[in-house]
MIDOSE-1310 file (N, C-alpha, C; in nm, 2 decimals, decimal comma, always signed):
residues 104
xxxx	+0,10/-0,12/+0,01/+0,01/+0,02/+0,02/+0,06/+0,12/-0,02; +0,21/+0,11/+0,14/+0,26/+0,24/+0,08/+0,36/+0,26/-0,08; +0,38/+0,15/-0,13/+0,44/+0,17/-0,25/+0,33/+0,21/-0,34; +0,27/+0,15/-0,31/+0,11/+0,25/-0,44/+0,14/+0,39/-0,44
xxxx	+0,10/+0,44/-0,31/+0,09/+0,59/-0,28/+0,21/+0,69/-0,30; +0,36/+0,61/-0,26/+0,46/+0,67/-0,29/+0,45/+0,69/-0,46; +0,38/+0,57/-0,50/+0,48/+0,56/-0,70/+0,33/+0,68/-0,76; +0,22/+0,70/-0,68/+0,09/+0,84/-0,72/+0,15/+0,97/-0,71
xxxx	+0,28/+0,91/-0,57/+0,28/+1,10/-0,56/+0,37/+1,16/-0,62; +0,47/+0,99/-0,64/+0,55/+1,03/-0,79/+0,46/+1,07/-0,94; +0,39/+1,05/-0,98/+0,37/+1,05/-1,07/+0,25/+1,13/-1,06; +0,19/+1,21/-0,95/+0,14/+1,35/-0,92/+0,23/+1,47/-0,94
xxxx	+0,36/+1,50/-0,94/+0,48/+1,53/-0,87/+0,50/+1,58/-1,06; +0,54/+1,47/-1,09/+0,60/+1,46/-1,23/+0,49/+1,52/-1,33; +0,39/+1,51/-1,34/+0,28/+1,57/-1,40/+0,23/+1,69/-1,38; +0,24/+1,75/-1,23/+0,24/+1,91/-1,23/+0,38/+1,94/-1,25
xxxx	+0,49/+1,93/-1,28/+0,61/+1,95/-1,32/+0,64/+2,00/-1,47; +0,50/+1,92/-1,54/+0,54/+1,88/-1,69/+0,39/+1,98/-1,73; +0,35/+1,98/-1,67/+0,20/+2,05/-1,75/+0,18/+2,21/-1,80; +0,30/+2,29/-1,75/+0,35/+2,40/-1,79/+0,39/+2,38/-1,92
xxxx	+0,49/+2,28/-1,94/+0,55/+2,24/-2,08/+0,45/+2,22/-2,15; +0,36/+2,13/-2,11/+0,29/+2,07/-2,24/+0,16/+2,20/-2,27; +0,11/+2,28/-2,19/+0,03/+2,41/-2,23/+0,12/+2,47/-2,30; +0,23/+2,51/-2,31/+0,35/+2,58/-2,38/+0,40/+2,54/-2,50
xxxx	+0,39/+2,42/-2,49/+0,42/+2,34/-2,63/+0,56/+2,35/-2,63; +0,68/+2,29/-2,52/+0,79/+2,27/-2,54/+0,85/+2,18/-2,60; +0,80/+2,10/-2,66/+0,87/+2,03/-2,74/+0,87/+2,07/-2,87; +0,85/+2,21/-2,93/+0,94/+2,26/-3,00/+1,09/+2,37/-2,97
xxxx	+1,07/+2,34/-2,88/+1,24/+2,34/-2,82/+1,29/+2,26/-2,78; +1,24/+2,13/-2,82/+1,35/+1,98/-2,82/+1,38/+1,94/-2,91; +1,28/+1,95/-2,97/+1,28/+1,95/-3,14/+1,35/+2,04/-3,23; +1,37/+2,21/-3,19/+1,47/+2,32/-3,25/+1,63/+2,20/-3,20
xxxx	+1,62/+2,23/-3,06/+1,80/+2,19/-3,03/+1,82/+2,05/-3,12; +1,74/+1,96/-3,11/+1,80/+1,82/-3,17/+1,82/+1,83/-3,28; +1,73/+1,92/-3,37/+1,76/+1,95/-3,52/+1,90/+2,04/-3,49; +1,93/+2,16/-3,44/+2,03/+2,26/-3,45/+2,18/+2,11/-3,45
xxxx	+2,18/+2,08/-3,30/+2,28/+2,01/-3,30/+2,34/+1,90/-3,34; +2,21/+1,84/-3,46/+2,29/+1,80/-3,56/+2,33/+1,80/-3,68; +2,27/+1,94/-3,69/+2,30/+2,01/-3,85/+2,42/+2,13/-3,81; +2,42/+2,14/-3,75/+2,57/+2,28/-3,69/+2,63/+2,27/-3,79
xxxx	+2,71/+2,18/-3,81/+2,82/+2,14/-3,90/+2,78/+2,21/-4,04; +2,63/+2,23/-4,02/+2,61/+2,32/-4,18/+2,66/+2,43/-4,19; +2,61/+2,56/-4,09/+2,71/+2,63/-4,09/+2,85/+2,68/-4,17; +2,93/+2,57/-4,17/+3,09/+2,55/-4,22/+3,06/+2,58/-4,37
xxxx	+3,00/+2,56/-4,45/+2,99/+2,56/-4,63/+2,89/+2,68/-4,63; +2,79/+2,70/-4,52/+2,68/+2,81/-4,58/+2,76/+2,95/-4,55; +2,83/+2,90/-4,45/+2,91/+3,07/-4,43/+3,02/+3,12/-4,53; +3,08/+2,98/-4,59/+3,16/+3,04/-4,74/+3,08/+3,10/-4,85
xxxx	+3,00/+2,98/-4,87/+2,91/+3,08/-4,98/+2,84/+3,18/-4,97; +2,77/+3,22/-4,84/+2,69/+3,32/-4,80/+2,79/+3,45/-4,86; +2,99/+3,42/-4,79/+3,01/+3,51/-4,74/+3,06/+3,55/-4,91; +3,10/+3,43/-4,99/+3,15/+3,49/-5,12/+3,06/+3,59/-5,20
xxxx	+2,93/+3,54/-5,21/+2,84/+3,61/-5,26/+2,82/+3,74/-5,25; +2,83/+3,72/-5,07/+2,87/+3,87/-5,05/+2,98/+3,98/-5,08; +3,09/+3,93/-5,08/+3,21/+4,00/-5,10/+3,26/+3,92/-5,22; +3,35/+3,84/-5,21/+3,42/+3,77/-5,36/+3,46/+3,61/-5,25
xxxx	+3,51/+3,56/-5,38/+3,58/+3,36/-5,31/+3,64/+3,41/-5,29; +3,75/+3,48/-5,26/+3,87/+3,50/-5,18/+3,87/+3,53/-5,05; +3,76/+3,63/-4,99/+3,72/+3,65/-4,86/+3,62/+3,55/-4,86; +3,54/+3,47/-4,92/+3,44/+3,34/-4,87/+3,52/+3,27/-4,80
xxxx	+3,62/+3,21/-4,89/+3,75/+3,12/-4,84/+3,79/+3,16/-4,80; +3,85/+3,28/-4,67/+3,95/+3,33/-4,58/+3,85/+3,31/-4,50; +3,75/+3,47/-4,43/+3,72/+3,50/-4,38/+3,55/+3,43/-4,35; +3,48/+3,36/-4,42/+3,35/+3,28/-4,43/+3,45/+3,10/-4,37
xxxx	+3,54/+3,10/-4,40/+3,57/+2,98/-4,32/+3,54/+3,00/-4,19; +3,65/+3,12/-4,15/+3,58/+3,15/-3,94/+3,50/+3,15/-3,94; +3,38/+3,21/-4,02/+3,29/+3,29/-3,99/+3,20/+3,13/-3,95; +3,23/+3,02/-4,04/+3,14/+2,89/-4,04/+3,17/+2,80/-3,98
xxxx	+3,32/+2,84/-3,90/+3,34/+2,75/-3,75/+3,29/+2,80/-3,66; +3,32/+2,95/-3,62/+3,24/+2,98/-3,49/+3,11/+2,97/-3,53; +3,00/+3,01/-3,61/+2,88/+2,96/-3,60/+2,80/+2,82/-3,58; +2,93/+2,75/-3,66/+2,90/+2,61/-3,65/+2,89/+2,53/-3,48
xxxx	+3,02/+2,60/-3,43/+3,03/+2,54/-3,31/+2,88/+2,63/-3,19; +2,87/+2,74/-3,23/+2,78/+2,81/-3,20/+2,59/+2,75/-3,20; +2,61/+2,70/-3,30/+2,48/+2,64/-3,32/+2,46/+2,54/-3,26; +2,55/+2,41/-3,24/+2,60/+2,30/-3,22/+2,58/+2,35/-3,10
xxxx	+2,64/+2,39/-2,99/+2,63/+2,45/-2,90/+2,52/+2,48/-2,81; +2,40/+2,57/-2,88/+2,26/+2,60/-2,88/+2,21/+2,52/-2,91; +2,18/+2,42/-3,01/+2,14/+2,30/-3,02/+2,16/+2,22/-2,87; +2,25/+2,21/-2,84/+2,23/+2,08/-2,71/+2,19/+2,19/-2,57
xxxx	+2,17/+2,32/-2,57/+2,13/+2,37/-2,48/+2,02/+2,38/-2,49; +1,92/+2,37/-2,56/+1,78/+2,37/-2,60/+1,77/+2,23/-2,57; +1,83/+2,16/-2,64/+1,79/+1,98/-2,57/+1,76/+1,98/-2,43; +1,88/+2,05/-2,37/+1,93/+2,00/-2,20/+1,76/+2,11/-2,11
xxxx	+1,74/+2,20/-2,18/+1,67/+2,30/-2,15/+1,56/+2,32/-2,22; +1,50/+2,23/-2,26/+1,33/+2,21/-2,31/+1,20/+2,21/-2,23; +1,23/+2,18/-2,11/+1,11/+2,18/-2,03/+1,09/+2,29/-1,94; +1,20/+2,41/-1,98/+1,22/+2,57/-1,92/+1,17/+2,68/-2,05
xxxx	+1,09/+2,76/-2,01/+1,07/+2,86/-2,05/+1,17/+2,96/-2,09; +1,18/+3,03/-2,14/+1,07/+3,04/-2,29/+1,04/+2,90/-2,41; +0,96/+2,93/-2,48/+1,00/+2,75/-2,58/+0,96/+2,84/-2,69; +0,92/+2,90/-2,70/+0,90/+2,96/-2,86/+1,06/+3,12/-2,96
xxxx	+1,14/+3,06/-2,81/+1,20/+3,21/-2,88/+1,36/+3,13/-2,94; +1,38/+3,18/-2,99/+1,51/+3,09/-3,05/+1,62/+3,16/-2,98; +1,74/+3,13/-2,94/+1,84/+3,23/-2,92/+1,94/+3,26/-3,05; +1,97/+3,17/-3,18/+2,02/+3,21/-3,30/+1,94/+3,20/-3,34
xxxx	+1,96/+3,34/-3,47/+1,86/+3,35/-3,57/+1,95/+3,37/-3,72; +1,91/+3,27/-3,80/+1,80/+3,23/-3,85/+1,76/+3,09/-3,71; +1,64/+3,02/-3,71/+1,60/+2,95/-3,59/+1,67/+2,82/-3,63; +1,71/+2,81/-3,77/+1,78/+2,67/-3,81/+1,88/+2,66/-3,94
xxxx	+1,97/+2,59/-3,95/+2,08/+2,65/-4,04/+2,02/+2,64/-4,18; +1,91/+2,60/-4,25/+1,91/+2,55/-4,37/+1,78/+2,66/-4,37; +1,76/+2,76/-4,29/+1,65/+2,86/-4,32/+1,75/+3,00/-4,37; +1,70/+3,11/-4,48/+1,81/+3,21/-4,55/+1,73/+3,32/-4,51
């Protein structure tokens, strides 16, 4: 009987803690974190191409690579952060813009 009461109390605590998460759809943050954690490395070629289009190929191959590495590390790190804190608000405000690497 005590075991059943303990399990019921634990379940009630978990549900009460998770209810704000479900109400505000924290799983958007979890999905964003998983996607950005897995695709952060795509910032490297993206920044080379974007910098080359903005300036020229020489700048793209130098400064674009530096930007690509920095943005890739940042996006992957923020993806891990979003994944680890998906249950904490804010849920719909991304830390880095654009929300995903493949958005322009």
